C-alpha positions as CSV (number, residue, x, y, z in Angstrom):
1,M,-31.1,-8.9,4.9
2,K,-29.3,-5.7,4.1
3,V,-26.2,-5.5,2.0
4,L,-23.3,-4.0,4.0
5,T,-20.5,-1.6,3.2
6,L,-16.6,-2.0,3.3
7,P,-15.2,0.2,5.9
8,F,-12.1,-1.9,5.5
9,I,-9.9,-4.8,5.2
10,L,-6.2,-4.8,6.0
11,T,-2.3,-5.6,4.9
12,G,1.7,-5.0,4.5
13,L,5.1,-6.1,4.6
14,I,6.4,-8.0,1.6
15,A,7.3,-11.5,2.8
16,T,8.7,-14.3,0.7
17,A,9.9,-16.8,3.3
18,I,7.9,-20.0,4.0
19,A,6.4,-20.0,7.3
20,S,7.3,-22.0,10.4
21,P,5.2,-22.1,13.5
22,V,5.6,-19.4,16.2
23,E,5.6,-20.0,19.8
24,G,3.1,-18.1,22.0
25,P,3.8,-14.8,23.8
26,K,5.9,-15.0,27.0
27,A,4.2,-14.2,30.3
28,D,5.5,-10.6,30.3
29,E,4.6,-9.8,26.8
30,R,1.6,-8.4,25.0
31,P,-1.1,-10.8,23.8
32,I,-1.3,-11.4,20.1
33,V,-3.9,-10.8,17.4
34,Q,-3.2,-12.1,13.9
35,L,-5.4,-11.1,11.0
36,A,-5.0,-12.2,7.4
37,L,-6.7,-10.2,4.5
38,L,-7.2,-12.2,1.3
39,L,-8.7,-9.7,-1.4
40,D,-10.0,-10.5,-4.7
41,T,-8.2,-8.1,-7.2
42,S,-9.8,-9.0,-10.3
43,N,-11.4,-6.4,-12.7
44,S,-14.7,-6.2,-10.8
45,M,-13.3,-5.5,-7.4
46,D,-12.0,-2.0,-7.9
47,G,-14.5,-0.8,-5.3
48,L,-13.4,-3.5,-2.8
49,I,-9.7,-2.1,-3.0
50,A,-10.7,1.3,-3.1
51,Q,-12.6,0.8,0.3
52,A,-9.8,-1.5,1.6
53,K,-7.2,1.3,1.2
54,T,-9.0,3.6,3.6
55,Q,-10.3,1.0,6.1
56,L,-7.1,-0.6,7.7
57,W,-7.3,1.8,10.6
58,Q,-10.9,1.2,11.7
59,I,-10.3,-2.6,11.9
60,V,-7.0,-2.1,13.8
61,N,-8.6,0.5,16.2
62,E,-11.1,-2.2,17.1
63,F,-8.5,-3.8,19.4
64,I,-7.6,-0.7,21.1
65,A,-10.3,-1.4,23.5
66,A,-9.4,-5.1,24.0
67,R,-7.6,-6.6,26.8
68,Q,-6.5,-10.2,27.5
69,D,-5.3,-10.8,31.1
70,G,-5.3,-7.0,31.5
71,K,-3.0,-6.4,28.7
72,A,-3.5,-4.5,25.3
73,P,-2.7,-6.9,22.4
74,K,-0.2,-6.6,19.6
75,V,-2.1,-6.7,16.2
76,E,-0.3,-8.2,13.2
77,V,-1.8,-8.1,9.7
78,A,-0.9,-10.1,6.5
79,L,-2.3,-9.5,3.0
80,Y,-2.8,-11.8,-0.1
81,E,-4.2,-10.8,-3.3
82,Y,-6.0,-13.5,-5.7
83,G,-7.9,-13.7,-8.9
84,N,-5.5,-11.3,-10.8
85,T,-4.4,-12.3,-14.3
86,R,-1.1,-10.5,-14.0
87,L,-0.1,-13.1,-11.4
88,S,1.1,-16.7,-12.5
89,S,-1.4,-19.3,-13.2
90,D,1.1,-21.7,-11.7
91,S,0.4,-20.0,-8.5
92,G,-3.3,-20.1,-8.8
93,H,-3.3,-16.2,-9.7
94,I,-2.3,-15.6,-6.0
95,R,0.4,-13.4,-4.3
96,L,1.5,-13.2,-0.8
97,V,1.8,-9.3,-0.5
98,S,2.6,-9.1,3.0
99,G,3.4,-11.6,5.7
100,L,2.1,-11.2,9.4
101,T,3.6,-7.8,10.5
102,D,2.9,-5.1,12.9
103,D,4.2,-2.5,10.5
104,L,1.0,-0.9,9.6
105,D,2.4,1.9,7.5
106,K,3.7,-0.8,5.2
107,I,0.6,-2.6,5.3
108,S,-1.2,0.6,4.1
109,E,1.6,1.2,1.5
110,S,0.7,-2.3,0.1
111,L,-2.9,-1.8,-0.1
112,F,-2.3,1.5,-2.1
113,E,-0.1,-0.4,-4.5
114,L,-2.7,-3.1,-5.5
115,K,-4.1,-3.1,-8.9
116,T,-7.1,-5.1,-10.4
117,S,-7.0,-7.2,-13.4
118,G,-9.4,-9.9,-14.4
119,G,-8.6,-13.6,-13.5
120,D,-10.0,-16.9,-11.9
121,E,-10.6,-16.6,-8.2
122,F,-9.5,-19.8,-6.3
123,C,-10.7,-19.3,-2.8
124,G,-9.7,-22.7,-1.6
125,W,-6.4,-22.3,-2.9
126,V,-5.7,-18.8,-1.4
127,I,-7.1,-20.0,1.9
128,R,-4.8,-23.1,1.9
129,D,-1.6,-20.9,1.0
130,A,-2.5,-18.4,3.9
131,V,-2.9,-21.3,6.4
132,K,0.2,-23.2,5.1
133,D,2.6,-20.4,4.4
134,L,2.0,-17.5,7.0
135,K,3.9,-17.6,10.5
136,W,0.8,-18.3,12.7
137,N,1.4,-18.3,16.4
138,T,0.9,-21.8,18.0
139,S,-0.5,-20.5,21.1
140,S,-4.2,-21.3,21.9
141,K,-4.5,-17.9,23.4
142,V,-3.7,-16.0,20.2
143,Y,-6.9,-14.8,18.1
144,K,-6.1,-16.0,14.6
145,A,-8.7,-14.9,11.8
146,V,-8.9,-14.9,8.1
147,F,-11.1,-12.4,6.2
148,I,-11.6,-13.3,2.5
149,A,-13.4,-11.2,0.2
150,G,-14.5,-11.8,-3.4
151,N,-17.6,-12.1,-5.7
152,E,-17.2,-15.3,-7.6
153,P,-18.4,-18.8,-6.5
154,F,-16.4,-20.0,-3.3
155,T,-16.1,-23.3,-5.2
156,Q,-13.7,-22.3,-7.9
157,G,-10.4,-23.9,-8.5
158,P,-8.7,-27.2,-8.0
159,V,-8.3,-26.7,-4.2
160,K,-11.4,-27.9,-2.3
161,Y,-12.4,-24.9,-0.1
162,N,-13.9,-27.4,2.5
163,V,-10.6,-29.2,2.8
164,A,-8.8,-25.9,3.1
165,C,-11.2,-24.5,5.8
166,K,-11.1,-27.6,7.8
167,E,-7.1,-27.4,7.8
168,A,-7.5,-23.8,9.1
169,I,-9.8,-24.4,12.1
170,E,-7.8,-27.4,13.0
171,K,-4.7,-25.0,13.6
172,G,-7.1,-22.6,15.4
173,I,-7.6,-20.2,12.4
174,V,-11.0,-18.8,12.0
175,I,-12.2,-18.0,8.4
176,N,-14.6,-15.1,7.8
177,T,-16.2,-15.0,4.2
178,I,-17.3,-11.6,2.7
179,H,-19.1,-11.9,-0.4
180,C,-19.1,-8.7,-2.5
181,G,-22.7,-8.4,-3.8
182,D,-25.9,-9.7,-3.3
183,M,-26.8,-12.0,-0.3
184,S,-28.5,-14.6,-2.4
185,A,-25.7,-14.9,-5.0
186,G,-23.3,-15.3,-2.1
187,I,-25.5,-18.0,-0.6
188,K,-25.6,-19.8,-4.0
189,G,-21.9,-19.4,-4.4
190,N,-21.3,-21.4,-1.0
191,W,-19.6,-18.4,0.7
192,P,-21.4,-19.3,4.0
193,D,-20.1,-22.7,4.0
194,G,-16.5,-21.7,4.1
195,A,-17.4,-19.7,7.3
196,K,-19.3,-22.4,8.8
197,L,-16.6,-24.9,8.5
198,A,-14.0,-22.9,10.2
199,D,-16.1,-21.3,13.1
200,G,-16.2,-17.9,11.0
201,K,-18.9,-15.4,9.9
202,F,-20.4,-14.9,6.6
203,M,-21.0,-11.2,5.5
204,T,-22.2,-9.5,2.4
205,I,-20.7,-5.8,1.4
206,D,-21.6,-3.4,-1.3
207,T,-18.3,-2.4,-2.8
208,N,-19.8,1.0,-4.2
209,A,-20.7,2.2,-0.7
210,Q,-19.0,5.1,0.6
211,I,-18.4,6.1,4.3
212,A,-20.2,9.3,5.4
213,H,-18.2,12.7,5.0
214,V,-18.4,14.2,8.4
215,D,-16.4,17.4,9.3
216,A,-16.0,17.7,13.0
217,P,-14.7,20.4,15.3
218,Q,-11.8,18.5,16.3
219,D,-10.3,17.9,12.9
220,K,-8.0,20.8,12.8
221,A,-6.8,20.1,16.2
222,I,-6.0,16.3,15.2
223,A,-4.2,17.3,12.1
224,E,-2.0,19.6,14.2
225,V,-1.2,17.3,17.0
226,N,-0.6,14.5,14.4
227,A,2.1,16.7,12.8
228,R,3.8,17.3,16.1
229,L,3.6,13.6,16.7
230,N,5.5,12.8,13.6
231,D,8.3,15.1,14.7
232,T,9.0,12.8,17.4
233,Y,10.0,10.1,15.1
234,F,13.8,9.8,14.4
235,A,14.7,7.6,11.5
236,Y,17.8,5.1,12.3
237,G,19.6,2.2,10.5
238,V,19.3,1.2,6.8
239,R,15.3,1.3,7.0
240,G,15.1,4.7,8.6
241,A,14.7,7.2,5.7
242,E,12.4,4.5,4.0
243,G,10.2,4.1,7.1
244,K,10.0,7.9,7.7
245,M,9.0,8.7,4.2
246,R,6.3,5.9,4.5
247,Q,4.8,7.4,7.4
248,V,4.5,10.9,5.7
249,Q,3.0,9.2,2.6
250,Q,0.4,7.3,4.4
251,D,-0.7,10.5,6.2
252,A,-1.0,12.0,2.6
253,N,-3.1,9.0,1.3
254,A,-5.4,9.2,4.2
255,A,-5.7,13.0,3.6
256,A,-6.6,12.3,-0.1
257,A,-9.1,9.6,0.5
258,P,-12.9,9.9,0.0
259,A,-14.4,11.0,3.4
260,A,-10.8,12.2,4.3
261,P,-11.8,13.7,7.6
262,A,-12.8,10.1,9.0
263,V,-9.9,8.3,7.5
264,K,-7.3,10.8,8.8
265,A,-9.0,10.7,12.2
266,A,-9.0,6.8,12.1
267,R,-5.5,6.8,11.4
268,A,-4.6,9.3,14.0
269,K,-6.3,7.2,16.5
270,T,-4.2,4.2,15.5
271,K,-1.0,6.4,15.8
272,A,-2.0,7.3,19.5
273,S,-2.3,3.6,20.3
274,A,0.2,0.8,21.3
275,N,-0.7,-0.8,18.0
276,Y,1.5,1.6,16.0
277,S,5.0,0.5,16.5
278,N,7.8,1.5,14.1
279,S,10.7,-0.1,16.0
280,S,12.2,-1.3,12.6
281,W,13.2,2.4,11.6
282,D,12.3,4.7,14.7
283,A,15.1,5.3,17.1
284,L,12.3,5.9,19.9
285,D,10.3,2.7,19.4
286,A,13.6,0.6,18.8
287,V,15.1,1.8,22.2
288,K,11.7,1.2,24.0
289,E,11.3,-2.3,22.6
290,G,15.1,-3.2,23.3
291,K,16.1,-3.4,19.7
292,L,18.6,-0.5,19.8
293,D,21.2,0.1,22.3
294,L,22.4,3.8,22.2
295,A,25.6,2.8,23.9
296,K,26.5,0.1,21.5
297,A,25.1,1.3,18.2
298,K,27.4,2.5,15.3
299,E,27.5,6.2,14.8
300,S,26.4,5.7,11.4
301,E,23.4,3.9,12.5
302,L,22.1,6.6,14.7
303,P,19.6,9.4,13.6
304,E,21.4,12.7,12.8
305,E,19.8,14.3,15.7
306,L,21.4,11.9,18.0
307,R,24.9,12.2,16.4
308,Q,24.9,15.8,17.1
309,I,24.6,15.1,21.0
310,V,27.5,13.9,23.1
311,P,27.1,10.1,23.8
312,E,26.4,10.7,27.6
313,K,23.4,12.8,27.0
314,R,21.7,10.7,24.3
315,A,19.7,8.6,26.6
316,A,18.3,11.7,28.2
317,F,17.4,13.1,25.0
318,V,15.5,10.0,24.0
319,A,13.6,10.0,27.3
320,E,12.6,13.4,26.8
321,K,11.3,12.7,23.3
322,Q,9.5,9.7,24.4
323,K,7.8,11.6,27.2
324,Q,6.7,14.3,24.7
325,R,5.4,11.4,22.3
326,T,3.5,9.8,25.1
327,E,1.8,13.1,26.1
328,L,1.0,13.9,22.2
329,Q,-0.6,10.4,21.8
330,A,-2.7,11.1,25.0
331,E,-3.8,14.3,23.4
332,L,-4.5,12.6,20.3
333,K,-6.5,9.9,21.8
334,K,-8.7,12.3,23.7
335,L,-9.4,14.3,20.5
336,S,-10.3,11.2,18.8
337,E,-12.7,10.1,21.4
338,E,-14.4,13.5,21.3
339,R,-14.6,13.2,17.5
340,D,-16.1,9.7,17.7
341,K,-18.8,11.1,20.0
342,Y,-19.6,14.0,17.8
343,V,-19.9,11.9,14.6
344,A,-22.1,9.4,16.3
345,T,-24.6,12.2,17.3
346,Q,-24.5,13.5,13.5
347,L,-25.0,10.0,12.2
348,K,-27.6,8.6,14.8
349,D,-30.4,8.6,12.2
350,Q,-28.4,6.5,9.6
351,N,-28.7,2.7,9.4
352,S,-25.5,1.4,11.1
353,A,-26.0,-2.0,9.5
354,S,-25.3,-0.7,6.2
355,R,-21.6,-0.4,7.1
356,L,-19.2,-3.3,7.2
357,D,-17.1,-1.9,9.8
358,Q,-20.1,-2.8,12.1
359,A,-20.5,-6.3,10.9
360,V,-16.6,-6.9,11.1
361,S,-16.5,-5.3,14.5
362,S,-19.1,-7.8,15.7
363,A,-17.2,-10.9,14.4
364,V,-14.0,-9.7,15.7
365,R,-15.3,-9.0,19.1
366,E,-17.3,-12.3,19.2
367,Q,-14.5,-14.4,18.0
368,A,-11.8,-12.8,20.1
369,A,-13.8,-13.2,23.2
370,R,-13.4,-17.0,22.7
371,K,-9.7,-16.3,23.4
372,A,-10.4,-14.5,26.6
373,F,-10.2,-11.0,25.1
374,V,-12.4,-8.5,27.1
375,F,-13.6,-5.3,25.2
376,E,-14.7,-2.1,26.6
377,K,-18.3,-1.2,25.7
378,K,-18.5,1.4,23.0
């Protein structure tokens, strides 16, 4: 069996609170997808982390084509790091980097902040923590999955992986195991067993693999439309400036990545979708999601652009900017789809089985289908 590449593994918002169960979505709300990424950040995993930084967008984009009961899902991502000696041995060298969140820019930022350092890699322990401490939705309709990646035996540590994996599936959480290296070493290290115990999929990846660099005719237009799209975001509240700066920085991180055209395009595709929501800092998203009432908000909380407009005209300004954003997102979506088709023709002779995004895509689609998610054919 061929070793696969890592075009991804996701993350985000720093969370310290211990989780309590969350009720399922109401009838008029979007369905939910919850993904937890458990990444080995020991010394040997620099390649894994380097790939993870640039592959968040591919995984999230997999759900653009998904529908449950005719509705597109909201994707929430969590991130743990484990196996890092800079972390306390009392905690098993494990850290919750981000709780489950749909703030994808914060997740991307957190990925870029990860640093590797040698340590003991306790898979059972980090799975147990993720199952116990994250705010998993209790609805049986929610697709809940863990993707754990590492290269040491799955059996290490005082917490038995078989117990942790059984506890996961009892809560409806699927465990997917990703061994970084040789297939036979992964099997010998019991990585397939964790997946089998929790209805998941076992995969292997080559952490040194690179995504193909393809320049496409649509790249310039995608960059231009993305810049115009950013101009429709207006920072409000105490987190506004931070959120706006993070958006710009994650654009810059994508532009500086290996195979930058592909990474920038994947991020732009995310920004053109419903999965890119910034209601915690952007006034337009906050109004749309009912988190900001223009009539009741304090002047100091509003964006500078709105404070310069008389109160009775603010709603019209927001509506016009929302219309502009929707049009730009539609244009960006069209360009992204055209680029995907162009790249597919350029890479048609390459072995697609060598890339992890194909493996993760098949795992996600198969598992989400059990929760009545329907995916458009590629």
